[in-house]
C-alpha positions in Angstrom: 0.0 0.0 0.0 2.9 2.3 0.9 4.5 1.7 -2.5 1.3 2.5 -4.3 1.0 5.7 -2.4 4.6 6.8 -3.1 4.2 6.0 -6.8 1.0 8.0 -7.1 2.7 10.9 -5.2 5.7 11.0 -7.4 3.7 10.6 -10.6 1.6 13.5 -9.4 4.7 15.7 -9.5 6.4 13.9 -12.4 5.6 16.5 -15.0 7.2 19.8 -14.0 6.4 22.4 -16.6 8.4 25.5 -17.4 5.9 28.3 -17.2 6.1 32.0 -18.1 3.7 34.1 -16.1 3.2 37.6 -17.7 1.6 39.9 -15.2 2.0 43.5 -16.4 -0.9 44.9 -14.4 0.6 47.9 -12.5 -1.3 47.3 -9.2 0.4 45.9 -6.2 -2.9 44.8 -4.7 -4.1 43.0 -7.8 -0.7 41.5 -8.2 -1.2 39.6 -5.0 -3.8 37.5 -6.9 -1.4 36.7 -9.7 1.4 35.9 -7.3 -0.9 33.5 -5.3 -1.6 31.6 -8.5 2.1 31.6 -9.5 3.1 30.3 -6.1 0.4 27.7 -6.1 1.9 26.4 -9.4 5.4 26.5 -8.0 4.3 24.5 -5.0 3.1 21.9 -7.4 6.6 21.5 -8.7 6.5 23.7 -11.8 9.2 26.1 -12.6 7.9 29.7 -12.8 9.3 32.8 -14.5 7.2 35.8 -13.7 7.2 39.1 -15.6 5.9 41.8 -13.2 6.2 45.4 -11.9 6.4 44.2 -8.3 9.6 43.3 -6.6 9.8 40.5 -4.1 10.3 41.5 -0.5 11.9 38.3 0.5 14.6 36.2 -1.2 13.2 34.4 -4.2 12.0 30.9 -3.5 13.2 27.9 -5.3 11.9 27.3 -8.9 10.8 31.0 -9.1 12.5 33.6 -11.3 11.3 37.3 -11.3 11.9 39.6 -14.2 11.1 43.1 -13.0 9.5 45.7 -15.2 11.2 48.5 -13.3 10.1 52.0 -12.5 6.4 52.5 -13.3 5.2 52.9 -9.8 7.2 56.1 -9.4 5.3 57.6 -12.3 1.9 56.3 -11.2 2.1 57.3 -7.6 2.6 60.9 -8.6 -0.8 60.9 -10.4 -2.9 60.0 -7.4 -3.9 62.8 -5.1 -7.2 62.4 -3.4 -8.1 66.1 -3.7 -7.6 66.0 -7.4 -9.7 62.9 -8.1 -12.8 63.9 -10.1 -16.1 62.1 -10.2 -16.1 60.5 -13.6 -18.8 58.8 -15.7 -18.5 55.1 -16.6 -17.4 56.0 -20.1 -14.7 58.4 -19.0 -13.4 55.9 -16.6 -13.4 53.2 -19.3 -11.4 55.4 -21.7 -9.0 56.4 -18.9 -8.4 52.7 -18.2 -7.6 52.0 -21.9 -5.3 55.0 -22.0 -3.5 53.7 -18.9 -3.0 50.3 -20.6 -1.7 52.0 -23.7 0.8 53.9 -21.6 1.9 50.8 -19.7 2.5 48.9 -23.0 4.7 51.6 -24.4 6.6 51.9 -21.1 7.1 48.2 -20.5 8.6 47.5 -23.9 11.4 49.9 -23.0 12.3 48.5 -19.6 15.5 46.6 -18.9 13.5 43.7 -17.5 11.5 43.2 -20.7 14.7 43.5 -22.8 16.3 40.8 -20.7 13.4 38.4 -21.4 13.8 39.2 -25.1 17.4 38.3 -24.8 16.6 34.7 -23.9 18.0 32.2 -26.5 15.8 31.7 -29.5 15.5 28.0 -28.7 14.5 28.6 -25.1 11.4 26.5 -24.3 8.4 27.5 -22.2 5.7 24.8 -21.9 3.0 27.3 -21.2 2.5 31.1 -21.0 0.0 32.6 -18.6 -1.2 36.2 -19.4 -2.9 38.6 -17.1 -5.2 39.8 -19.9 -7.3 42.1 -17.7 -7.3 44.8 -20.4 -4.0 44.8 -22.3 -2.9 42.2 -24.9 0.4 43.8 -26.0 2.5 40.9 -24.6 0.7 38.2 -26.7 3.5 38.1 -29.3 5.7 36.4 -26.7 3.8 33.3 -27.9 5.5 33.5 -31.2 8.8 34.6 -29.6 8.9 31.4 -27.6 7.9 29.0 -30.4 4.1 28.8 -29.9 3.5 27.1 -26.6 -0.1 26.9 -25.4 -1.4 29.8 -23.4 -3.9 30.6 -20.7 -5.5 34.0 -19.9 -6.3 35.1 -16.3 -7.8 38.3 -14.8 -7.9 39.3 -11.1 -10.2 42.2 -12.3 -13.4 40.2 -12.0 -14.7 39.7 -15.6 -14.5 42.7 -17.9 -17.1 42.6 -20.7 -14.4 42.8 -23.3 -12.9 39.5 -22.0 -16.2 37.9 -21.5 -17.1 38.7 -25.1 -13.7 37.7 -26.5 -13.9 34.2 -25.0 -17.4 33.6 -26.4 -19.7 34.5 -23.5 -23.1 36.1 -24.1 -23.3 39.6 -22.5 -26.4 39.4 -20.4 -26.8 43.1 -19.9 -30.4 42.8 -18.6 -29.2 41.4 -15.3 -25.3 41.5 -15.2 -24.4 45.1 -14.2 -21.5 46.8 -15.9 -18.6 46.6 -13.4 -18.1 50.4 -13.2 -21.7 51.3 -12.2 -23.7 51.0 -9.0 -26.5 49.0 -10.7 -27.7 45.7 -9.1 -29.2 42.7 -10.9 -32.6 44.2 -10.6 -32.4 47.2 -12.9 -35.0 49.7 -13.9 -35.7 50.2 -17.6 -33.4 53.3 -17.6 -30.6 51.4 -15.9 -30.9 48.4 -18.3 -30.7 50.9 -21.2 -27.6 52.5 -19.7 -26.1 49.1 -18.8 -26.5 47.9 -22.4 -25.0 51.1 -23.6 -21.9 51.0 -21.3 -21.2 47.3 -21.9 -21.3 47.5 -25.7 -19.5 50.8 -25.9 -16.6 49.2 -24.1 -16.7 46.2 -26.5 -16.9 48.4 -29.6 -14.3 50.9 -28.3 -11.8 48.2 -27.7 -12.5 46.7 -31.2 -12.6 49.9 -33.3 -10.5 52.5 -31.4 -8.1 50.8 -28.9 -7.1 47.7 -30.9 -5.6 49.6 -33.8 -3.5 51.7 -31.4 -2.5 48.6 -29.4 -1.6 46.7 -32.6 0.5 49.6 -33.8 2.6 49.6 -30.6 3.1 45.8 -30.9 4.1 46.0 -34.6 6.5 48.9 -34.0 8.3 46.7 -31.4 7.9 43.1 -32.7 7.8 43.9 -36.4 5.2 44.5 -39.2 4.7 40.7 -39.8 3.4 40.2 -36.2 -0.1 38.6 -36.3 -3.0 40.7 -35.0 -3.7 40.6 -31.3 -7.1 39.3 -32.1 -5.6 36.2 -33.8 -3.4 35.6 -30.8 -6.4 36.0 -28.4 -8.5 33.5 -30.4 -5.9 30.8 -30.0 -6.0 31.2 -26.2 -8.8 28.8 -25.2 -9.1 29.2 -21.4 -9.8 32.2 -19.1 -9.5 32.1 -15.3 -11.5 34.9 -13.8 -11.6 36.4 -10.3 -15.4 35.8 -10.0 -17.2 33.9 -7.3 -21.0 33.5 -7.2 -21.2 34.0 -3.4 -19.2 37.2 -3.4 -20.5 38.4 -6.8 -23.8 38.4 -8.7 -24.6 35.0 -10.3 -23.8 34.8 -14.1 -23.9 32.3 -16.9 -20.4 31.3 -18.1 -19.3 29.0 -20.9 -17.0 26.0 -20.1 -13.8 27.8 -21.1 -14.3 30.7 -18.6 -13.6 29.3 -15.2 -14.5 31.2 -12.0 -11.7 31.1 -9.4 -12.8 34.1 -7.3 -10.7 34.7 -4.2 -7.9 32.2 -5.1 -5.5 34.5 -3.2 -7.5 34.0 0.1 -6.0 31.9 2.8 -6.4 31.4 6.6 -4.6 33.8 8.9 -1.1 33.1 10.1 0.4 34.1 13.5 1.2 37.8 13.7 4.6 39.2 14.6 5.0 39.2 18.4 4.5 42.9 19.0 1.4 43.1 16.7 0.0 39.9 18.2 0.3 41.5 21.7 -1.5 44.6 20.5 -4.3 42.6 18.9 -4.8 40.2 21.8 -4.9 43.1 24.4 -7.4 45.3 22.4 -10.3 45.0 24.9 -12.7 46.9 22.6 -11.5 45.3 19.4 -9.5 46.5 16.5 -10.3 48.7 13.5 -8.0 48.2 10.5 -7.5 51.1 8.1 -5.8 50.7 4.7 -6.5 52.6 1.5 -4.7 50.2 -0.8 -1.5 50.4 -2.8 -1.9 53.4 -5.2 -3.7 55.9 -3.1 -1.3 56.5 -0.1 -2.9 57.7 3.1 -0.4 60.5 3.3 -1.8 61.9 0.1 -5.2 62.5 1.7 -6.1 66.2 1.9 -5.4 68.0 5.2 -9.2 68.2 5.7 -9.6 64.5 5.3 -6.6 63.6 7.6 -7.6 66.0 10.4 -11.2 64.7 10.4 -10.1 61.1 10.5 -7.8 61.9 13.4 -10.6 63.7 15.3 -13.0 60.9 14.7 -10.6 58.2 15.8 -10.1 60.1 19.1 -13.8 59.5 19.9 -13.6 55.7 19.4 -12.7 53.2 22.1 -11.2 50.7 19.6 -7.5 50.3 18.8 -6.9 51.5 15.3 -4.2 50.1 13.0 -3.6 52.7 10.3 -1.5 51.8 7.2 0.2 55.2 6.8 3.0 55.8 4.4 4.1 59.1 5.7 6.3 59.9 8.7 3.8 61.1 11.3 0.4 62.8 11.9 0.0 65.6 14.4 -2.4 65.3 17.4 -2.8 61.6 17.0 -4.6 59.8 19.9 -3.0 56.9 21.7 -5.4 54.4 20.4 -4.1 54.9 16.8 -1.0 53.0 15.7 0.7 54.0 12.4 2.8 51.7 10.3 3.9 51.8 6.7 2.7 48.2 6.2 0.7 45.6 8.0 0.0 41.9 7.3 -3.5 42.6 6.1 -4.7 39.0 5.7 -3.5 38.0 9.2 -5.0 41.1 10.9 -8.4 40.5 9.2 -8.3 36.9 10.4 -7.7 37.9 14.0 -10.8 37.4 16.3 -10.5 40.9 17.7 -10.8 42.7 14.3 -14.2 44.4 14.3 -14.1 46.6 11.2 -12.1 47.2 8.1 -12.0 50.7 6.6 -10.7 50.4 3.1 -10.9 51.8 -0.5 -13.1 49.0 -1.8 -10.8 47.3 -4.2 -11.7 43.9 -5.5 -9.1 41.9 -3.5 -9.6 43.8 -0.3 -13.4 43.4 -0.3 -12.9 39.6 -1.0 -10.5 39.4 2.0 -13.0 41.2 4.2 -15.8 38.8 3.2 -13.6 35.7 3.6 -12.6 36.7 7.1 -16.1 37.9 8.0 -15.1 41.5 8.8 -17.7 44.1 7.9 -16.4 47.2 6.1 -16.7 51.0 5.8 -15.6 51.7 2.3 -14.1 55.0 1.1 -14.0 54.5 -2.7 -12.0 56.9 -4.9 -12.0 55.5 -8.4 -12.8 52.8 -11.0 -14.9 49.9 -9.7 -14.4 50.6 -6.0 -17.7 52.5 -5.5 -19.6 49.6 -7.3 -17.9 47.1 -5.0 -18.9 48.9 -1.8 -22.5 49.5 -3.1 -22.8 45.8 -3.8 -21.7 45.0 -0.2 -24.0 47.8 1.2 -27.0 46.2 -0.4 -26.2 43.0 1.5 -25.8 45.0 4.8 -22.2 44.0 5.2 -20.7 47.4 4.6 -21.3 51.2 4.5 -20.1 53.7 1.9 -18.3 56.8 3.2 -18.1 59.5 0.5 -14.5 60.8 0.4 -15.8 64.3 -0.5 -17.9 64.4 2.6 -15.4 63.2 5.2 -16.7 65.3 8.1 -16.1 64.0 11.7 -19.9 63.4 12.0 -20.1 61.5 8.8 -17.1 59.3 9.6 -18.4 58.4 13.1 -21.9 57.8 11.8 -20.8 55.1 9.4 -18.3 53.5 11.7 -20.7 53.3 14.6 -23.5 52.0 12.5 -21.4 49.0 11.3 -19.9 48.4 14.7 -23.1 48.6 16.8 -25.6 47.0 14.4 -25.3 43.2 14.7 -26.9 42.6 11.3 -23.5 43.5 9.5 -21.5 41.0 11.4 -24.3 38.3 11.1 -24.7 38.8 7.4 -21.0 38.7 6.6 -20.4 35.6 8.7 -23.1 33.8 6.7 -21.5 34.9 3.5 -18.1 33.7 4.6 -19.6 30.3 5.6 -21.1 29.9 2.1 -17.9 30.8 0.4 -15.9 28.2 2.3 -18.4 25.5 1.5 -16.8 24.4 -1.8 -15.6 20.9 -3.0 -12.2 22.4 -3.9 -10.6 25.8 -3.2 -10.5 28.3 -6.1 -6.7 28.0 -6.2 -6.9 24.2 -6.6 -9.5 24.7 -9.3 -7.3 27.2 -11.2 -4.3 24.9 -11.0 -6.3 22.0 -12.2 -7.4 23.8 -15.4 -3.9 25.2 -16.1 -2.5 21.7 -15.8 -5.4 20.5 -18.0 -4.1 22.8 -20.7 -0.6 21.5 -20.2 -1.8 18.0 -20.7 -4.1 18.6 -23.7 -2.4 21.7 -25.3 -5.6 22.8 -27.0 -9.1 22.9 -25.4 -11.2 24.3 -28.2 -13.7 21.5 -27.4 -14.8 23.6 -24.5 -15.3 26.8 -26.6 -18.8 27.9 -27.6 -19.3 28.5 -31.3 -20.5 32.0 -30.3 -16.8 32.9 -30.0 -16.5 32.9 -33.9 -19.9 34.5 -34.5 -20.9 38.2 -34.7 -23.0 39.6 -32.0 -26.0 40.1 -34.3 -25.9 36.3 -35.1 -25.7 35.1 -31.5 -28.6 37.4 -30.6 -30.5 36.2 -33.6 -31.0 39.8 -34.8 -30.8 38.7 -38.4 -33.6 36.1 -37.8 -35.7 38.7 -36.0 -35.1 41.1 -38.9 -36.4 38.5 -41.4 -39.5 37.9 -39.2 -40.1 41.7 -38.9 -39.7 42.2 -42.6 -42.2 39.4 -43.3 -44.7 40.8 -40.8 -44.4 44.2 -42.3 -44.8 42.8 -45.9 -47.9 40.8 -44.9 -49.4 43.8 -43.1 -48.8 46.1 -46.0 -50.3 43.5 -48.4 -53.3 43.3 -46.1 -53.8 47.0 -46.1 -53.3 47.7 -49.8 -54.1 44.4 -51.7 -57.9 44.8 -51.5 -57.6 48.4 -52.8 -55.3 47.3 -55.6 -57.7 44.5 -56.5 -60.6 46.9 -56.5 -58.7 49.4 -58.7 -57.7 46.6 -61.1 -61.3 45.3 -61.3 -62.7 48.8 -61.9 -60.1 49.5 -64.6 -60.8 46.2 -66.3 -64.6 46.7 -66.2 -64.3 50.2 -67.6 -62.1 48.9 -70.3 -64.7 46.2 -71.3 -67.5 48.7 -71.2 -65.6 51.1 -73.5 -65.3 48.3 -76.0 
């Protein structure tokens, strides 16, 4: 029996693939999702080479190589000042996101890190390439560069309509809200109209406006004979998406779009001794405050910072504030500032009562996984929609960053802390999420290894992927039916008159004879 077990164990790890993981999304928070998947594959025995903007804090683990796309955060951080953020429409935000992707593509091609990858020997072999395809496709020509291995697409950014459409899914705009709106699954007619408009504007904008620019950047770098990015994309059969039907709204997905929402989530570990002591001795509980990776807390306006400080003075809880600056004047003793905290482990501590955050995808998922209700302070992109989704479930409250008065701050914090419905609801949600036959990370790894074993999985792709939208929606069939009905109706209206005119004409002609 022992021999059988050992044989099965070693056969399980017998195929160690050489995998290139291209993760050019310039977001430290979202990069945690990509890194969790990469480390999960490495733990399975695969050799990982990762192309990323994010440096490793610790020494690189075995079978893991990092190629750093250096320098972009210095540029991006200078652009995010909370008092300069404007309320933008869904369309303006969408265009800004595409412009950001275009900038990143042009920047990344000129980094030392990317040039070092290009300098690999022409015969170097990767068994698989994984692309974070959230919005940009400019790295797809690496498939040709490394002799056409199979590829898998992933996105930590939930499921953008452009990717859903590109992988053959129907865009059910009547009940799947556009990610950058505050709509729910139960939309009014006006909301459904806007939701349809926003969704298809993004799809058409990518196809007709952004793709030509993206293809030009790629051809300028890789050469005029480079295939179109759409051709590359069509040959990528599988998409892993950061969607979970407990955290998110239910949606229909084809077999080649696999939901692995929250694959970065994990049980809390022991905290550093000093932090463990603080958490354990917090008699009134702990409030954790972190605004994410791009919007630093020291870039809040003076008005926002002062009101937060004053509000925190009036709370009995211990407050752990991720603050990237040096110090804050007049800070009360119950507030502890540090430039970084082990967020997952803090949220998993029994004394954590509230998470105040910006509402990013991964942070909200961590909050729900560890059953810690939120007060969200959204600033941009999908953050407001994420918090509104949680607010409807009574597991969070939204705090408007333009109305951060002491009264407004305390009102939201006290409502979540003192109303037991928030804690009760989020505990139920966490219980449902954990009740799965396999973890999302295990599911993601299985499907990546499935591609490694079978190379091509077009047998899981809907025919809709190769059809135009008007065909999948049967608009041409409906047009024929409509034309037939109109023809019959017109005939019904005018045929008797035409017959009568013909009859009168014929009778008069006979009489004249």
